[in-house]
N, C-alpha and C positions, 0 to 999 in steps of 0.2 A: 504494500500500500504506500502511496505517496502522501505524506503528511504535510500539513501547512506549516506546523511548528513542532520542533523537537526540543525538549528541555532535558539537559543532561544534569542529573543530580536532584534527589528528592529530599534535600534539606529545606529549611524554612524559606530561603530566598528563592529556590527553584519552584517550590510549591506556590508561593505568593505570586511569583511572576506568571505562572500558568493560570492561576485563578483570575488575575487582573486582565490577562489577554482574553480569556474566555468571557469575562464580564463585558468587555467591549464588543467582541464578536463571538457570540455563542455557537456559531455555525462552523468555526474552524475545526479542522481535524488536528488534534494535538496529542503528542506522545511524550511521556516522561520516562526516561531511562535511568535506572538506579542500580548501582553495582552490588548493594547489600540486599538482604532478604526482607527488608522493611524500610520505612521512611525514618528520617530524623535520627539516624543511629549515631552520628558523631557530634559535631559542634552543637546542633540544635538540641539534641537529647542529653547533653552533658554540661549545660551551662547553669548559672546560678538562679535563673528564673526571674531576674530583675527587669521590671519595666522601667527603662531609663527615661529621664525627663528631658535631657539635652543640656544640662547645666555645664558640662565640662568643655564643650566643643567650640572651636574657634568660629566666631560668627561668620556666616557666609560659606562655610565649608559644607561639603556634601553630607558629612556626619550631622552637622547642626541642622541643616535644612530637612534632611530625611528623618532625623530622630524626632523633632518637634511635630512634623506632619504625621509621621508614622505612629507616634504615641497616641494622637487623637484617633487615628484610624483603627489602631489596635483596640483601644478601649471601647469604641463603638462596635467593633466586630465581636468582642467578647460579650457585650451586652446583648446584641442581636442573636447570638448563637449559643447563649447559655454556657459559655466557657468561664469557669470559675477564676476570678482574679480578686485582688485586694489593693486598694490605694492606702499604703501605710506610712508613707513619708520616709525620708532619709536624713540622717545627720552626718555632715562632713565636718570633722573636727581637727583643729590644729593643736598638737600636743606640745609645741614649743613656739616661742615668739618668732623664730626665723621662718616658720611656716605660714605666718599670718599674711604676708604679702601675696603668696600664692593663693591662699584662701580668698583674699579680696579679689584677685584676678578671676577666680572661678565664679564668685558672686557677680562680678561685672559681666562676664560672659553669659551667665544665666539670664540676666536682665536684658542684654542685647538680643538674646535668642527668644525673647518674648515670654519667659516664665514669670508668672505672677505669684505673689505670696511668699517669695524667698525672704528669709529672715536671718539677719546676723544675730548671733546669740552669745551672751556671756556664759560662764560656767554655771551660774545659778539657773539661768534660763534653760541651758542644755539639760541640767539635772531634773528639771520639771518634767521633761519628756523621757530622758534616759538617765535615771538616777545613779547608775553605776559607772558612768563615763567620767574619765579624767581628761581635762583639756584646758587650754587657755582661752579659746573662743571657737565658734563653730557657725555653720550655716544649716538651717533646716530647709529641706526641699520637699514641699508638701505633695508634689505630683508623683513622686516615685512610688512604684507599686511592685507586686509580685504576681507571677502566673507560672503555670507549667507550659513551657513552649512546645513540648511534645504534644500536649493536648491541643494547642493552637494549630500545630502542623497537621494533626489528624483531622481536625475540622476543615482545614483548607482542602485536604484531599477528598474528604466526603463531598464537599461542594463541587470540586473539580470533576468528579466522576458522574455528576448529574448532567454534564455536557457531553459533547461528542469527543471524548478523550479517553486515553488509556494510560496505564502505567505498567512497565515490565521491570521485574526484579532480577537480581543475579546476572545482570548484563554490564560488565565493565567495559567502558569505552576505550578502545585501543587506538583508534585513528579517526580523523574527520577529514573528508576531502571536499573542497569547495569546487563546484563545477559551474558552467555558464548559466544553467537554469535551475540547479538544485544543489543540495549537499548530500553527501553520503556519510552516515554515522556508523562506523564499523565497531561492533562490540565483540567480545570474546565468543559470542554465540551466533550472531546474526548481523546482517547489514540492513540499516533502515535509511529511507530517503525522505527528505523534506525540503521545503522552499527556504526555510529559515531555521537556524539553530541557536539556542541560548545555552551556554554552559555555566553551571553554578556548582562547581566540583569541590569547593571547600579546601580540604587539605591537599587535594590534587589539582587545584585550580591552574597552577602554572603548567603542569604536565599536559593537561587537556588543551590549554590555550596554545601551547607550543606545537600542537599538531597542525595548526594553521598559521601561527605567528612564531616561527622558530627563533626570531631575534627579540623575544619578549622583553628581556632586560630585567626580569625580577625572578626571585626564587622564593618559594614558600618555606619558611623556617618554622618547624613545629615547636611550640612551647607548651609543656604540660602544666596544668594548674591543679594542685592537690588540695582537697578539703578535709577538714575534721568536722564532726558533728558535736554539738554541745549536749552533754548528758541531760536527761530529763530533769534532774534535780536543780540544774543551773540555768535552765532556759529563761528564768525570770530576770537574768542579768541583761537581757536584750529585749527591748520592747518593739523596735522597728528594724531599721537598717543603720549600721554604724560604719562609716568609712573614714580612713585617714586622708590627709592631704596627699595627693599623688606626687611622685617624683616626676618633674617636668621633662627630664631627660630619658625617661623609660616609659614605653607606651602601654603600661598596665597600671591598675589602680591601687595596688598594694593589698595586703591581707586585710579582710574586713569581716564584719558580722552581718549575716543575712538570714532573715526569716523566710521560710519557704511556704508555698501555698498549702502543703500537706501538714503544716504545724511544726516542722523541725526548725532548728537553728543551726546554720552552718558557719564555720570559720575558715576563711581562705578566700581565694586561692593564692598560692605563690605563683611564680612563673619561672620554670626551669626548662632549659633546653632539652627537648626530647630527642632521643637517638633513633626514633622511628616515627613516621608520619602519623600513625595511629597507635602510638605507644602510650598506653594508659597506665602501665606499671613502671616502677623504677628499674625493673630488670628488662623492660622491652628494648629490643635492639635490632636494627636492620643495618647491615654493613653498607648496602647501597645508599640508603637514606642518609646515613652518617657521613659517608664519603662525599655525597652531593653538598651537604651543609658545610662541611669543613673545607671544601675546595672552592666554595663560592667566594669570589673576591669581596663582595659586599659584607659577608659575614666576618671576614678578618677585621674590617674597619669597625663593625659593631662590637666585636670582642675587645678590640683595643680601647674603645670608648667606654664600654660598660662592664669590663671584667670584674671590677670590685663589686658592683651590684649583682652580677651574675653569680659570683662565688657566694655572696650572702644568701641568694635564693637557694643555691644548692645546699648550703649549710643548714638552712631551715628545713629543706626537704628531708634530710637525714637525721636532723636533731629536733625531736619534739620539744625539748626545752627551749631551743632557739625560736621555734614557731610560737610557743606560749609567750615568750618574752616580747615578741612583736605585737601579739594581741593584748598584752598587759599595758602597752602604751595607751591603748584605748579604754580597756576595762581592767583595771588593776586586780580585781577580785578573781579573775579567771585563773585556774590552776591546771597543771598538767593532768591531774586526775579527772578533770572535767571534759577532756577531749577524747572522742572516739574516732578512730580512723574512718574516713568517709570515702567518697568517690573521687574520681579525677576526670578532667576533660583535657583535650588537646586543642590549642588555638592555632589557626593557620595565620601566620604573620608574614606578609610579603616583605621582602628585603630587596632593595635595588642593588645594581652592580656597584654603585658608588658608596654603598654603606648606609643608605637611609632605610629605617624601618617605617614603611608607609603607614601614615597615621589616618589616612582618609580612604574612603571607598575608591576603588580603581577599576574601571571598565575599559576593555579594548573591543573595538567593533569595526566592521566594514559592511559591505552590501548585504551579505547573506549570513553573517555570524556575529554574535555578541558574547564576549567572555567576561564574566564577573571574576576578576583576578584577585581582588582584595576586599573582603567584607567583614572587618573585625567588629567587635562590640562598638556601637549598639545595633548591629545588623538585625538581630531578632526583633527588637522593639520596632525597628524601622522597616520591617519586611514588607508591609503592605505599601508603604511609600516607595520603596525601591522597586517593588513589583509593578506598581503603577507607572513608574518612570520607564522601566524596561518595556512594559506593554505598549506604551505610546510609540516608542522607537520601532518596535516590531510591527505594529499595525501600520505605521507609516510606510515601512518597507513593503509589506504585503499589498497595500493599496497602490 
């Protein structure tokens, strides 16, 4: 069969894109190809479940635009489709005076990004909401919420399958060929044809994109984020979400406390270099993936610039005491005995050849193909906005 559109990848971005394409033109023949045996198996199914507000991101960036728009779209979607969510708010706290200027910058960004109700807080005001936090000052972000993004993705698929669409599992894409009037998507099991292809391959985004754009100039570097769960007896220490002031030179938010939609409290994640693209355990290792990372010129520059931070992350990965120490900067009463080993996720972080860790969404496209090459957090929150943007581009090509 000749399809109108093929989507490679059934994570939350691929599914949101498919849904938005079909909402514009419900008569299109659309196929989703997924290498796993189910949807949302990697980044979508292993994140913290935070509905981000858009407070951190540089005004005017794709992250800022899509997060604020996507936030509103996601909340409306959850309401209309009975997907459980909660708006619980988030506290970002400075634990030393030297962090206050960065905290003020975050506040200013939030205001410029259109967030209302942001509030700068003293320690006394912080403790009215989070009585066990220690800080010199903070910002309360009322818009932040929690949801199970796996449930969101499953609802996307349910709606997608109401249209003239299909999904196939256990088909790993090996090659894509662009021809004059169509594209061939060659999986390990079969070859499919379509007019347009969209790839949302997450941890393999660069690999899939290089099938049509061999001089892509980026490499996906996998970073594992490890979580602990807070014991039932100490859940009372965290009322909502508690975040530190992030390190501006490192594209991750630092270990924090997060309530989940199922009633648990998580602590983490850290950010350690993974030696396998889908390496969820400390012992996970792929010689090929490791070789690719270590020989990428951009990674050498990242390592030179961030080796101290990286070593600190590794130390916390193998030392529970060090992990607890980082958490105690936010909540001093937390102890080693309060933490239970939890899950882990792996983040796909694009790294340019010149050593930049791409901080914004990055899409490569031409007449018949669109590759989502970098979609870091807040991609899940932004999924419907990103999907709508991709849908407009695809529909314009088809028309």
